[in-house]
C-alpha positions in Angstrom: -0.4 -0.3 0.3 1.3 3.2 -0.8 1.8 6.1 2.0 -0.2 9.2 0.3 2.2 11.9 0.6 0.4 14.9 3.3 -0.1 18.4 1.3 2.6 21.4 2.6 0.3 23.7 3.1 1.2 27.4 0.9 0.8 30.3 0.5 1.3 33.5 -0.8 3.5 35.6 -0.7 1.7 39.0 -0.9 4.8 41.1 -1.8 6.1 38.9 -4.7 2.8 37.0 -5.1 4.9 33.6 -5.4 2.7 30.6 -3.3 5.5 29.1 -1.5 5.4 26.3 1.4 4.0 28.3 4.9 7.5 28.0 6.0 9.3 29.9 3.9 7.3 33.0 4.3 6.4 35.4 7.7 4.3 35.6 8.7 2.2 39.4 10.1 -0.7 39.5 11.6 -3.6 42.0 13.3 -5.3 40.7 15.8 -8.5 41.9 17.3 -7.6 44.2 19.1 -5.9 46.4 15.5 -1.8 45.2 17.0 -0.7 43.8 14.5 2.7 41.3 15.1 5.3 38.6 13.5 3.7 36.1 13.7 6.9 32.9 13.7 4.9 30.1 15.2 2.0 31.3 12.5 -0.7 30.0 14.8 -1.6 33.1 16.5 -5.2 34.3 15.5 -5.9 37.1 13.5 -4.9 38.6 10.7 -2.7 37.5 8.4 -0.4 37.9 5.5 2.7 36.4 3.8 5.9 37.6 3.0 9.4 35.6 1.3 12.1 35.7 3.8 13.9 38.6 1.8 15.0 41.9 2.3 14.5 43.0 -1.0 10.6 41.9 -0.3 10.4 43.1 3.0 12.3 46.8 2.1 9.8 46.9 -0.5 6.4 45.8 1.5 7.5 48.6 3.7 8.4 51.2 0.6 3.9 50.2 -0.9 2.0 49.6 2.4 1.1 47.2 1.2 1.0 45.5 4.9 -1.1 48.3 6.0 -3.5 47.2 3.1 -3.8 43.8 3.3 -4.4 44.1 7.1 -6.3 47.3 7.9 -3.8 48.7 10.8 -1.0 50.8 10.9 2.4 48.9 10.6 4.9 50.8 12.7 8.4 50.9 11.7 9.5 48.3 14.1 7.9 45.7 13.2 9.4 46.3 9.6 12.9 46.5 11.9 11.6 43.2 13.3 11.5 41.7 10.6 14.6 42.3 8.7 16.5 41.4 12.1 14.0 38.2 11.7 15.5 37.3 8.6 20.0 38.3 8.4 18.3 35.9 11.6 17.2 32.7 9.5 19.6 33.3 6.9 19.4 29.6 6.1 18.2 29.1 1.9 
């Protein structure tokens, strides 16, 4: 009997519009209270948006305010700093 391989969950990067495995993306969340934060577990409740783990993509998101639009909230500059830091420390690609 053949064992069926589980499908990897994929999500779309809001900047590049590429579908990628969820693990390769970073999730940013806005919760009911309107707080925006980086969700490294990918499991927190709230409206989520995904970004590729690339400094270019994060800088583009910062310039275009695409995250603000997706999450319907003001995304603080510290969030972008945290994202950049995350990408720098996770150069596993």
